[in-house]
DRENLOGU-635181 format. One record per residue (C-alpha): residue number from 0; chain; x, y, z. Coordinates in nm, 4 decimals. Example, Ala and Ser with C-alpha at 12.3 -4.5 7.8 and 13.67 -1.06 7.14 Angstrom:
% DRENLOGU-635181
<rec seq="0" mol="A" u="1.2300" v="-0.4500" w="0.7800"/>
<rec seq="1" mol="A" u="1.3670" v="-0.1060" w="0.7140"/>
This chain:
% DRENLOGU-635181
<rec seq="0" mol="A" u="-0.9752" v="-1.6787" w="0.3613"/>
<rec seq="1" mol="A" u="-1.3086" v="-1.6115" w="0.1905"/>
<rec seq="2" mol="A" u="-1.5186" v="-1.9053" w="0.0807"/>
<rec seq="3" mol="A" u="-1.5689" v="-1.8535" w="-0.2907"/>
<rec seq="4" mol="A" u="-1.4729" v="-1.6112" w="-0.5633"/>
<rec seq="5" mol="A" u="-1.7468" v="-1.4638" w="-0.7822"/>
<rec seq="6" mol="A" u="-1.7471" v="-1.2718" w="-1.1053"/>
<rec seq="7" mol="A" u="-1.8543" v="-0.9090" w="-1.0744"/>
<rec seq="8" mol="A" u="-2.1779" v="-0.9927" w="-1.2595"/>
<rec seq="9" mol="A" u="-2.2559" v="-1.2882" w="-1.0324"/>
<rec seq="10" mol="A" u="-2.1946" v="-1.0771" w="-0.7232"/>
<rec seq="11" mol="A" u="-2.4192" v="-0.7935" w="-0.8386"/>
<rec seq="12" mol="A" u="-2.6911" v="-1.0418" w="-0.9350"/>
<rec seq="13" mol="A" u="-2.7259" v="-1.1299" w="-0.5666"/>
<rec seq="14" mol="A" u="-2.9570" v="-0.8385" w="-0.4897"/>
<rec seq="15" mol="A" u="-3.0516" v="-0.9817" w="-0.1506"/>
<rec seq="16" mol="A" u="-2.6864" v="-1.0030" w="-0.0402"/>
<rec seq="17" mol="A" u="-2.5097" v="-0.7364" w="0.1586"/>
<rec seq="18" mol="A" u="-2.2149" v="-0.5762" w="-0.0173"/>
<rec seq="19" mol="A" u="-1.8930" v="-0.4132" w="0.1031"/>
<rec seq="20" mol="A" u="-1.6102" v="-0.2539" w="-0.0971"/>
<rec seq="21" mol="A" u="-1.2493" v="-0.2007" w="0.0107"/>
<rec seq="22" mol="A" u="-0.9411" v="-0.0706" w="-0.1656"/>
<rec seq="23" mol="A" u="-0.5647" v="-0.1022" w="-0.1367"/>
<rec seq="24" mol="A" u="-0.3977" v="0.2324" w="-0.2103"/>
<rec seq="25" mol="A" u="-0.0302" v="0.2203" w="-0.3054"/>
<rec seq="26" mol="A" u="0.2490" v="0.4126" w="-0.4765"/>
<rec seq="27" mol="A" u="0.6130" v="0.3768" w="-0.5709"/>
<rec seq="28" mol="A" u="0.8774" v="0.5586" w="-0.3666"/>
<rec seq="29" mol="A" u="1.2502" v="0.6210" w="-0.3778"/>
<rec seq="30" mol="A" u="1.2764" v="0.6753" w="-0.0008"/>
<rec seq="31" mol="A" u="1.4981" v="0.4543" w="0.2147"/>
<rec seq="32" mol="A" u="1.4753" v="0.3345" w="0.5731"/>
<rec seq="33" mol="A" u="1.7752" v="0.4623" w="0.7731"/>
<rec seq="34" mol="A" u="1.9070" v="0.5927" w="0.4425"/>
<rec seq="35" mol="A" u="2.0099" v="0.2455" w="0.3235"/>
<rec seq="36" mol="A" u="1.7110" v="0.0066" w="0.3058"/>
<rec seq="37" mol="A" u="1.4991" v="0.0703" w="-0.0091"/>
<rec seq="38" mol="A" u="1.1287" v="0.0964" w="0.0758"/>
<rec seq="39" mol="A" u="1.0323" v="0.0868" w="-0.2959"/>
<rec seq="40" mol="A" u="0.6540" v="0.0963" w="-0.2432"/>
<rec seq="41" mol="A" u="0.4048" v="0.2513" w="-0.0036"/>
<rec seq="42" mol="A" u="0.0988" v="0.0370" w="0.0720"/>
<rec seq="43" mol="A" u="-0.1720" v="0.1765" w="0.2994"/>
<rec seq="44" mol="A" u="-0.3919" v="-0.0137" w="0.5429"/>
<rec seq="45" mol="A" u="-0.5740" v="0.1013" w="0.8540"/>
<rec seq="46" mol="A" u="-0.6209" v="0.0054" w="1.2168"/>
<rec seq="47" mol="A" u="-0.9928" v="-0.0472" w="1.2718"/>
<rec seq="48" mol="A" u="-1.2031" v="0.0270" w="1.5776"/>
<rec seq="49" mol="A" u="-1.1994" v="-0.3438" w="1.6686"/>
<rec seq="50" mol="A" u="-0.8187" v="-0.3577" w="1.6769"/>
<rec seq="51" mol="A" u="-0.7927" v="-0.5457" w="1.3482"/>
<rec seq="52" mol="A" u="-0.6026" v="-0.4380" w="1.0381"/>
<rec seq="53" mol="A" u="-0.7962" v="-0.3875" w="0.7169"/>
<rec seq="54" mol="A" u="-0.8291" v="-0.1832" w="0.4018"/>
<rec seq="55" mol="A" u="-1.0356" v="0.1389" w="0.3877"/>
<rec seq="56" mol="A" u="-1.3921" v="0.1014" w="0.2647"/>
<rec seq="57" mol="A" u="-1.7260" v="-0.0185" w="0.3933"/>
<rec seq="58" mol="A" u="-2.0838" v="-0.1163" w="0.3171"/>
<rec seq="59" mol="A" u="-2.2426" v="-0.0156" w="-0.0131"/>
<rec seq="60" mol="A" u="-2.5875" v="-0.0622" w="-0.1652"/>
<rec seq="61" mol="A" u="-2.5657" v="-0.1516" w="-0.5370"/>
<rec seq="62" mol="A" u="-2.9362" v="-0.0774" w="-0.5800"/>
<rec seq="63" mol="A" u="-2.8761" v="0.2881" w="-0.4890"/>
<rec seq="64" mol="A" u="-2.5225" v="0.3475" w="-0.6198"/>
<rec seq="65" mol="A" u="-2.2471" v="0.1845" w="-0.8197"/>
<rec seq="66" mol="A" u="-1.9841" v="-0.0103" w="-0.6276"/>
<rec seq="67" mol="A" u="-1.7264" v="0.2530" w="-0.7167"/>
<rec seq="68" mol="A" u="-1.9442" v="0.5451" w="-0.6040"/>
<rec seq="69" mol="A" u="-2.0189" v="0.3679" w="-0.2779"/>
<rec seq="70" mol="A" u="-1.6513" v="0.3028" w="-0.2169"/>
<rec seq="71" mol="A" u="-1.5655" v="0.6683" w="-0.2835"/>
<rec seq="72" mol="A" u="-1.8323" v="0.7693" w="-0.0318"/>
<rec seq="73" mol="A" u="-1.6848" v="0.5380" w="0.2301"/>
<rec seq="74" mol="A" u="-1.3363" v="0.6727" w="0.1616"/>
<rec seq="75" mol="A" u="-1.4578" v="1.0268" w="0.2265"/>
<rec seq="76" mol="A" u="-1.5747" v="0.9174" w="0.5720"/>
<rec seq="77" mol="A" u="-1.2676" v="0.7102" w="0.6582"/>
<rec seq="78" mol="A" u="-0.9780" v="0.8996" w="0.5016"/>
<rec seq="79" mol="A" u="-1.1277" v="1.2439" w="0.4428"/>
<rec seq="80" mol="A" u="-1.0991" v="1.2294" w="0.0626"/>
<rec seq="81" mol="A" u="-1.3545" v="1.1048" w="-0.1903"/>
<rec seq="82" mol="A" u="-1.0966" v="0.9422" w="-0.4160"/>
<rec seq="83" mol="A" u="-1.2244" v="0.8543" w="-0.7625"/>
<rec seq="84" mol="A" u="-1.2449" v="0.4767" w="-0.7976"/>
<rec seq="85" mol="A" u="-1.2995" v="0.3240" w="-1.1414"/>
<rec seq="86" mol="A" u="-1.3990" v="-0.0164" w="-1.2721"/>
<rec seq="87" mol="A" u="-1.0366" v="-0.0523" w="-1.3883"/>
<rec seq="88" mol="A" u="-0.9322" v="-0.0612" w="-1.0213"/>
<rec seq="89" mol="A" u="-1.1589" v="-0.3607" w="-0.9539"/>
<rec seq="90" mol="A" u="-0.9837" v="-0.6885" w="-0.8631"/>
<rec seq="91" mol="A" u="-1.2332" v="-0.9434" w="-0.7347"/>
<rec seq="92" mol="A" u="-1.5527" v="-1.0256" w="-0.5476"/>
<rec seq="93" mol="A" u="-1.5823" v="-1.2982" w="-0.2848"/>
<rec seq="94" mol="A" u="-1.8231" v="-1.4176" w="-0.0207"/>
<rec seq="95" mol="A" u="-1.6924" v="-1.3260" w="0.3229"/>
<rec seq="96" mol="A" u="-1.5584" v="-1.5943" w="0.5536"/>
<rec seq="97" mol="A" u="-1.8694" v="-1.5900" w="0.7703"/>
<rec seq="98" mol="A" u="-2.1212" v="-1.6177" w="0.4859"/>
<rec seq="99" mol="A" u="-2.0887" v="-1.9107" w="0.2496"/>
<rec seq="100" mol="A" u="-2.3030" v="-1.9981" w="-0.0536"/>
<rec seq="101" mol="A" u="-2.4552" v="-2.2821" w="0.1502"/>
<rec seq="102" mol="A" u="-2.6011" v="-2.0352" w="0.3977"/>
<rec seq="103" mol="A" u="-2.9722" v="-2.0929" w="0.4445"/>
<rec seq="104" mol="A" u="-3.0610" v="-1.7275" w="0.3851"/>
<rec seq="105" mol="A" u="-2.9142" v="-1.5312" w="0.0942"/>
<rec seq="106" mol="A" u="-2.9834" v="-1.2079" w="0.2824"/>
<rec seq="107" mol="A" u="-2.7278" v="-1.3179" w="0.5431"/>
<rec seq="108" mol="A" u="-2.4474" v="-1.3410" w="0.2863"/>
<rec seq="109" mol="A" u="-2.1892" v="-1.0646" w="0.2623"/>
<rec seq="110" mol="A" u="-2.0063" v="-1.0120" w="-0.0662"/>
<rec seq="111" mol="A" u="-1.6682" v="-0.8401" w="-0.0440"/>
<rec seq="112" mol="A" u="-1.5502" v="-0.6401" w="-0.3463"/>
<rec seq="113" mol="A" u="-1.1792" v="-0.5605" w="-0.3551"/>
<rec seq="114" mol="A" u="-1.0032" v="-0.2840" w="-0.5485"/>
<rec seq="115" mol="A" u="-0.6407" v="-0.1751" w="-0.5919"/>
<rec seq="116" mol="A" u="-0.5554" v="0.1827" w="-0.6899"/>
<rec seq="117" mol="A" u="-0.2078" v="0.3078" w="-0.7751"/>
<rec seq="118" mol="A" u="-0.1322" v="0.6696" w="-0.6909"/>
<rec seq="119" mol="A" u="0.1588" v="0.9111" w="-0.6908"/>
<rec seq="120" mol="A" u="0.3607" v="0.9304" w="-0.3698"/>
<rec seq="121" mol="A" u="0.2462" v="1.2893" w="-0.3074"/>
<rec seq="122" mol="A" u="-0.1154" v="1.1744" w="-0.3352"/>
<rec seq="123" mol="A" u="-0.0496" v="0.9027" w="-0.0792"/>
<rec seq="124" mol="A" u="0.0908" v="1.1641" w="0.1571"/>
<rec seq="125" mol="A" u="-0.2223" v="1.3755" w="0.1055"/>
<rec seq="126" mol="A" u="-0.4346" v="1.0744" w="0.1974"/>
<rec seq="127" mol="A" u="-0.2357" v="1.0217" w="0.5178"/>
<rec seq="128" mol="A" u="-0.2721" v="1.3883" w="0.6159"/>
<rec seq="129" mol="A" u="-0.6432" v="1.4008" w="0.5361"/>
<rec seq="130" mol="A" u="-0.7049" v="1.0804" w="0.7322"/>
<rec seq="131" mol="A" u="-0.5909" v="1.2611" w="1.0472"/>
<rec seq="132" mol="A" u="-0.7216" v="1.6125" w="0.9844"/>
<rec seq="133" mol="A" u="-1.0395" v="1.5725" w="0.7798"/>
<rec seq="134" mol="A" u="-1.1787" v="1.2204" w="0.8111"/>
<rec seq="135" mol="A" u="-1.5113" v="1.2020" w="0.9936"/>
<rec seq="136" mol="A" u="-1.4365" v="0.8543" w="1.1281"/>
<rec seq="137" mol="A" u="-1.0794" v="0.9200" w="1.2497"/>
<rec seq="138" mol="A" u="-1.0489" v="0.8086" w="1.6122"/>
<rec seq="139" mol="A" u="-1.3865" v="0.6356" w="1.5931"/>
<rec seq="140" mol="A" u="-1.4301" v="0.3639" w="1.3296"/>
<rec seq="141" mol="A" u="-1.0739" v="0.4168" w="1.2077"/>
<rec seq="142" mol="A" u="-0.7887" v="0.4500" w="1.4575"/>
<rec seq="143" mol="A" u="-0.5241" v="0.5469" w="1.2024"/>
<rec seq="144" mol="A" u="-0.3685" v="0.4726" w="0.8643"/>
<rec seq="145" mol="A" u="-0.0581" v="0.2553" w="0.8603"/>
<rec seq="146" mol="A" u="0.2049" v="0.1779" w="0.5992"/>
<rec seq="147" mol="A" u="0.2880" v="-0.1856" w="0.5307"/>
<rec seq="148" mol="A" u="0.6647" v="-0.2454" w="0.5727"/>
<rec seq="149" mol="A" u="0.7554" v="-0.4406" w="0.2602"/>
<rec seq="150" mol="A" u="1.1119" v="-0.5195" w="0.3698"/>
<rec seq="151" mol="A" u="1.2359" v="-0.7894" w="0.6069"/>
<rec seq="152" mol="A" u="1.5263" v="-0.6963" w="0.8322"/>
<rec seq="153" mol="A" u="1.8246" v="-0.9290" w="0.8783"/>
<rec seq="154" mol="A" u="1.7152" v="-1.0353" w="1.2270"/>
<rec seq="155" mol="A" u="1.3493" v="-1.0486" w="1.1296"/>
<rec seq="156" mol="A" u="1.0898" v="-0.7790" w="1.1626"/>
<rec seq="157" mol="A" u="0.9323" v="-0.5594" w="0.9011"/>
<rec seq="158" mol="A" u="0.6889" v="-0.7438" w="0.6760"/>
<rec seq="159" mol="A" u="0.7083" v="-1.0643" w="0.8808"/>
<rec seq="160" mol="A" u="0.6053" v="-0.8831" w="1.1987"/>
<rec seq="161" mol="A" u="0.3298" v="-0.6956" w="1.0183"/>
<rec seq="162" mol="A" u="0.1803" v="-1.0156" w="0.8768"/>
<rec seq="163" mol="A" u="0.1698" v="-1.1667" w="1.2270"/>
<rec seq="164" mol="A" u="-0.0887" v="-0.9076" w="1.3374"/>
<rec seq="165" mol="A" u="-0.4621" v="-0.9808" w="1.3332"/>
<rec seq="166" mol="A" u="-0.6527" v="-0.8873" w="1.0152"/>
<rec seq="167" mol="A" u="-1.0240" v="-0.8509" w="0.9473"/>
<rec seq="168" mol="A" u="-1.1779" v="-1.1185" w="0.7233"/>
<rec seq="169" mol="A" u="-0.9575" v="-1.2011" w="0.4257"/>
<rec seq="170" mol="A" u="-0.7585" v="-0.8738" w="0.4339"/>
<rec seq="171" mol="A" u="-0.4300" v="-1.0576" w="0.4962"/>
<rec seq="172" mol="A" u="-0.4942" v="-1.2801" w="0.1940"/>
<rec seq="173" mol="A" u="-0.5856" v="-0.9759" w="-0.0166"/>
<rec seq="174" mol="A" u="-0.2618" v="-0.8091" w="0.0876"/>
<rec seq="175" mol="A" u="-0.0407" v="-1.1116" w="0.0176"/>
<rec seq="176" mol="A" u="-0.2015" v="-1.1826" w="-0.3201"/>
<rec seq="177" mol="A" u="-0.1748" v="-0.8152" w="-0.4209"/>
<rec seq="178" mol="A" u="0.1926" v="-0.7988" w="-0.3277"/>
<rec seq="179" mol="A" u="0.2611" v="-1.0967" w="-0.5524"/>
<rec seq="180" mol="A" u="0.0337" v="-0.9942" w="-0.8391"/>
<rec seq="181" mol="A" u="0.1804" v="-0.6429" w="-0.8566"/>
<rec seq="182" mol="A" u="0.5390" v="-0.7650" w="-0.8004"/>
<rec seq="183" mol="A" u="0.5774" v="-0.5361" w="-0.4984"/>
<rec seq="184" mol="A" u="0.7598" v="-0.8142" w="-0.3101"/>
<rec seq="185" mol="A" u="0.9412" v="-1.1125" w="-0.4583"/>
<rec seq="186" mol="A" u="0.7990" v="-1.4593" w="-0.4012"/>
<rec seq="187" mol="A" u="1.1141" v="-1.5601" w="-0.2127"/>
<rec seq="188" mol="A" u="1.1001" v="-1.2598" w="0.0220"/>
<rec seq="189" mol="A" u="0.7298" v="-1.3065" w="0.0825"/>
<rec seq="190" mol="A" u="0.7723" v="-1.6745" w="0.1688"/>
<rec seq="191" mol="A" u="1.0507" v="-1.5850" w="0.4118"/>
<rec seq="192" mol="A" u="0.8335" v="-1.3179" w="0.5726"/>
<rec seq="193" mol="A" u="0.5430" v="-1.5602" w="0.6109"/>
<rec seq="194" mol="A" u="0.7682" v="-1.8251" w="0.7669"/>
<rec seq="195" mol="A" u="0.9049" v="-1.5732" w="1.0181"/>
<rec seq="196" mol="A" u="0.5494" v="-1.4587" w="1.0873"/>
<rec seq="197" mol="A" u="0.4548" v="-1.8117" w="1.1880"/>
<rec seq="198" mol="A" u="0.7402" v="-1.8148" w="1.4384"/>
<rec seq="199" mol="A" u="0.6236" v="-1.4795" w="1.5758"/>
<rec seq="200" mol="A" u="0.2756" v="-1.6273" w="1.6224"/>
<rec seq="201" mol="A" u="0.4212" v="-1.9150" w="1.8240"/>
<rec seq="202" mol="A" u="0.6262" v="-1.6778" w="2.0418"/>
<rec seq="203" mol="A" u="0.3218" v="-1.4531" w="2.0927"/>
<rec seq="204" mol="A" u="0.1112" v="-1.7502" w="2.2015"/>
<rec seq="205" mol="A" u="0.3665" v="-1.8324" w="2.4716"/>
<rec seq="206" mol="A" u="0.3766" v="-1.4694" w="2.5861"/>
<rec seq="207" mol="A" u="-0.0018" v="-1.4542" w="2.6061"/>
<rec seq="208" mol="A" u="-0.0166" v="-1.7753" w="2.8062"/>
<rec seq="209" mol="A" u="0.2419" v="-1.6354" w="3.0476"/>
<rec seq="210" mol="A" u="0.0383" v="-1.3161" w="3.0802"/>
<rec seq="211" mol="A" u="-0.2746" v="-1.5190" w="3.1583"/>
<rec seq="212" mol="A" u="-0.0836" v="-1.7065" w="3.4272"/>
<rec seq="213" mol="A" u="0.0394" v="-1.3817" w="3.5857"/>
<rec seq="214" mol="A" u="-0.3080" v="-1.2287" w="3.5900"/>
<rec seq="215" mol="A" u="-0.4501" v="-1.5444" w="3.7444"/>
<rec seq="216" mol="A" u="-0.1896" v="-1.5271" w="4.0240"/>
<rec seq="217" mol="A" u="-0.2809" v="-1.1618" w="4.0788"/>
<rec seq="218" mol="A" u="-0.6516" v="-1.2455" w="4.0892"/>
<rec seq="219" mol="A" u="-0.5965" v="-1.5069" w="4.3584"/>
<rec seq="220" mol="A" u="-0.3895" v="-1.2601" w="4.5643"/>
<rec seq="221" mol="A" u="-0.6650" v="-1.0025" w="4.5452"/>
<rec seq="222" mol="A" u="-0.9214" v="-1.2588" w="4.6547"/>
<rec seq="223" mol="A" u="-0.7094" v="-1.3514" w="4.9565"/>
<rec seq="224" mol="A" u="-0.6538" v="-0.9885" w="5.0656"/>
<rec seq="225" mol="A" u="-1.0268" v="-0.9107" w="5.0346"/>
<rec seq="226" mol="A" u="-1.1238" v="-1.1823" w="5.2812"/>
């Protein structure tokens, strides 16, 4: 979670800060999973080069361009389309987790500006196609666009599994808060998904520990055979 929320004016007043803009693109849909589970909404995120999930966007310089123009430029690089972003799409500005207001140097602070843009389903599909065929950063800084599963299956899975992945910065918080604010998922369903996600984290921790144990056994075997 980021350390402190700022007004847009306060964020832009910090001329010595670094700034980054990201956007959640989403649309409504009538499609169904397996022909029976309503998907209702399409929300796009991306797998980053560092293996973390995040929203498309990147660094901008408010002294050279508006936040919205900078975000559109970053989108052209990451998804292959310079989508028009307006001030109406703006949601919030926050200091990043790693740079708090108490930091000794203001130049070390990173301000994160978050946007949400609603599109038509066909436009979302165009974004997904362009991200693979036209984006300069595809396969480099961006490893692929992903849709957020907003449903939770009877035996778990879906949104709960997605939320158990690793996210960059406060992207998970941005996602959860956006789902609630836009009424894309009910509070009850979201709480259930989060609770199941916690269980998945616990199971994953046990699996990782077991994997570490197996690799340690293998390392010792290799040491013995090399003697």
